[in-house]
N, C-alpha and C positions, 0 to 999 in steps of 0.2 A: 529957087532954094536948094532944091537938089547934086543941082551940078557946084554948089558955094563947101553946101557939104562932103562930097566926094574927093574936093579941094580939102580940106582940112585935112580927109582921112588918110589920104596921099603924102600930108605932109604928118602927121602923127604916126606911117610905116616910115617915112627918113630918118628922122629925129627918133624914134623906137630902131632903128635898122643898126645907126650912128653908137647910142646909146650903148646897146648891146654889144655894140666890138669894142665898145673904151673899159664896158665894166669886163667886159671875155679877159681884155687887155690886162686889166687891172688884178681882176684875180691870178690868171697866170703867171703872172710879174710876182702875185703874191706868195704865191706855191714857190717860187725861187726862194724868193729871201727869207720864207721859214726853212725851206731845206739847206742855204744857209750858217743859219741860225740853231736848225737843230745838230748843224756835224761842229760848228762852234762850240752850243755845251758842246759838245762831245769829247772834241777837242782841249778844251779845258781842264774839263774832270782827269782829262789820262797825265796832263800838264803837271794839276794837284798833285796826284800818288805818285808821279813819278820824283818827285819834287822832296816829299815825305817819304821814296822808299832810298834816293838816294843820301840827305840828311842820316837818314836812321842807321847810314853806314861812316860818320864821322864822330869822327873824337875827340875834338875841339882844340887840339894840338895841334901844332906844326910836325908837317910830316917832308920834309924835304925829299927823302925817297920818290914821293911821289904816290907811295899805293894807296896810300887811302883814298887820295883823291880820286885813283881808277876804280877803286871799291863801288866807290861811292858812282860813280859815271855806267859804270856796270849796272847797276840796282838800278837806276832810274831810264835808261835802254830797256833794260827786263820790262820790270812794270809800264814803263808807256805801250811797251807788245804788251803786256796784258789786259791794256783797259782800250785796245782795239787799235793802237796805229801800226798801223801798218808795216812787217817786216818784213822783207820776201828771203829775204838770205840767213831768214833763223840763225839771228845770229847772237840768242841767247838763250838757248837752249836751256838753261839747265834754269832760269824762273820763266820763262813762259815758253815750255816746247810746240805750242800748236796754235802759231802766228797767221793773223790776218791777212788774209792776201785777196784786196776784193780790187779788182781791174778797174772800176770805175773812180780809185781815187788816187790821187799820189801825195803820199804822206811824205813830211823831208824832219827830220830833226832836226835844227838850225844850228839849234850852239847847244852845249851841257857847262857850264863853267864849275865849280868848286875853288873858292876863296883860298887868301893862301893861309889863313889861323883856322881851315877845315872842322868851319862853324854852318857853313854855306852853301846849298845847293842849288840853281839859276837854270830853267829848260825853258827853251823857245819853238813850240810847233807850231808846224802851219799843213795842211791839206789844201789841194788842189777838186773843189768839188763842181763835175757839169753841171753848165744850163741845160733845159729842156725846155720851155717853153718861151726863154729869152733870146734863143737862137734866131729867133724871124727878126730880130733885131742886131744879126751880126753876133751876138757874144756867145758863144760858148764854154766859157768856163768863171767861177769863182774862186775866190782863194779870203780863206777865213785863219785866221792866225790867233796863239794862246800862248800862253806862257805864265809861268811859276818860281816864286821860290820859298823855298825851305831854309829854316834856321836853326840848329840844334849848339844851345852855351851854359840856359839855365839851372839852374843847379836844385837836386832834389828839393822837395820841404814835407814833400809826405809818400808812402808808400803804399797801398791799397795791397797787401798779401804779400807771401812769397818770402820775408822780410830774414836774414838766414840770424838763425838766433844765437850769433855768439857777440861778444861788443870788442871794436875796438878802442884803447886810451887816446884820447883825447882830452887834454885839461880842459875847464871851462874859465875862460868862454872861449871856444875853441873855432879855431877863423884857418886854419891849416892844420894838417897832419907833418909838417916841418920835418925830417926826414925820413915820414913815407910817404916821398914824392908818387906817381906812375911808376911803377915799375921794380920800385922795391917789395921785398920780399916783406911775410907777417904771416904768424901763426898762430892759429885757434890751438887754444889745451894747454898755454902752458904756466905756469905756476906764476903769481907775481912777485916780485923782491922787492924787495927794501921798504915789505911794510906797508906796502900801495894800497892792497885789498887779502888780509891774511885769508885764508880759506876759498877763495877766487881762481879761477882759471879760465877765465874769459863769458865763459855760455852764459847765458840769458833763458830766463822763461820768459813766454814774452803770448804766456797765456796756456802757452797747452799743459802747461803744468811742469812739476820739479821732477820729476825720478828720470830714468837715464833711459826710460822706453822713450819715454814720452818725445823729449831732446832726442832721439834718436829720430825721429820722427819728421820733427822737425825742422832738423838735419840732411833731410832725404826732401820735403818737401818743401818747405820756406813756414815761418809764420802767417796762420788764418789773420784776419782783423788790419785795420788800417794804424799804421805808427806815424806822428809825426815828430816835427821835430820840437824842442820842448815837451814832448813826453815822458812819463816816468812809468822807466821801465823795473824790473827784478829782477837781480843777479841767478844764477841759478848752479853755487856756490859745490865744492867736492869734486875731486880728478874722475870726474865722469870719460872724460876719454876712452880711461883703457875700457870702456865697458860695448859688449856686443853687442848693443843697440845703437850706438853711436860709430860704433864701423861700419857695420852696416845701412845704415844710413847713407855713411861717404857713400860707399861702394854701390848704394842703387843707383846714386847720382854720374857713378861715375860707368856706369857700365849705361847708364844713359846714351851718357855721353858718348860712348865706346861703337855704341848702335846706334845713331843718326850725325854722329859725325865726327868717323873713323878718321877723317884724311887730316884730320887736326891734333898736334901734338901739342896738350898741357904745357909740357915745357917750353917752348916754343915761344909761349906767348909769353911766358914770361920772362924770356931773355931777348925779347924784342928791341932794338938801341928805343931808349927814351922813355920805355917805357909807353910807346904810344902803338898797343895790340894795332893787327891790322888783317888780323886772321878771325877775328872773333865773331861768330855768324848772332841771327839772331835765335834765341831759344835755346843755346850751348847749357846745359842744365849747371855748366862749370864754374859760367859766370853768374854772380849773387851777389845779393845787396846786404851788406851789414851793418850797424848801426854805430854810430863814433861815440861814446860813453865816456861821465868821468868816474873812474871807480874811487876815485880818492874822496877816503871817507869813512868806505865802509871796513871798517871794525870788528875784530874777534873772525868767528869759522861761519856765522850766518847768512844771510839773506840781508842784503841789501835795495835800493832803491836808486839810480842812478838815473840822468834824467839823457836823452837822446839830445845828442847833441848839432847831430847830421848826419849824412848816410856816403857809406860807403860802396863802393864797386871792385869785389875780389875777385879776379879771376881759382879757382882752385886748380891743386896741381895734385899733392900726393896727402895719401896719408902716413905718414911714421911714430910706432908707440900710439901712445896719449895724443897725438896732435894734428891738427888738419893744417898743409903750408898752404902756401900761393902766395899772392901777387895784389898789390893795389894798381887799378890800369884806371881808365879815364873810360869811361862809356854807357851807353844808355839806358836807366834802371827803366827794369819792364813794371809796370804797372803804376807807375810813379805823380807824380804833379809838381811840376817847378813853382821855385818860389824866387824872387830876388835876392828875399833877408835872408835866403839858408848858405852855409858858408859850399863856397867849392873844395866835395872834398872827392873829387873824385869821379861820382853820380850825376849824370845830364838827364834831364825829364827828356820826355821824348820827346821829334820835333815839333814846330809849327809853322804855318804858312804868316811870311810877312809880306806875300804881293803875288 
């Protein structure tokens, strides 16, 4: 019996040795798989961020020059770098001044494409990852890939703050701005002619108050609060454009532009071919969102209550007399929410991932 017990003990030892070897091998391979999965997650996050950043530079207007597509591609590469994609040549120092340089990995930006209508950006990334335990099986490296596509095309239905306190006339139901297509000039602060709105000069009271000082502050910073297509707002009658607060409010925006965007000439934006601006950078204070409203029915010289018909993107260029000049552009509106039922008047909602 003792010899038989020793025999079984010997068998158990052999079996345990085999089981332990198998378990250790499984744990080792599982570790390499976990490393691959972790790197895939990092790659997917970088692809998502890059696609969204690239789409954020699009205008949803065809650009035969290719400048818009080039800007979108440059932004996508820069944000891929910001999110850990290796860029040993530091190709986007303005966006990614301190690129990652990990000698253990080999990253590749396989492609970045922009569709012909400048509405979508697609990117594919790959990473070669070294194995640690699978090398005993003769495997040296693994490969992970990730991709993303972001789209910008949906018109704006809601603005969550920052709305410019002046209205652009658009007869209800407003479907388009007719002659005021992207690239066309627009002026705020001119008196309506033809009896459309006696006593009104485009200015709106968006909750800031009806005085010139409150209007000037709203011109400088935009109105607070949330505004949606179909919402009723109030006019702010009177020739307030000649007041010092309004002039100071516009100058505040221009000063911020000159400080942070000194390389962009405002007039060059409005002379871009076809109203397809290629030099507007995110955060430029001269890019504002204004409501399109129908001032018809505003009688007398008092306050009236038009309805927001849609939202328009305007790039401000100068102030002359009691007016503020600019041009309509098609661009992404800050703090906005898209709506398929809103009219397309130049304001685009921020891009979304579609795959």
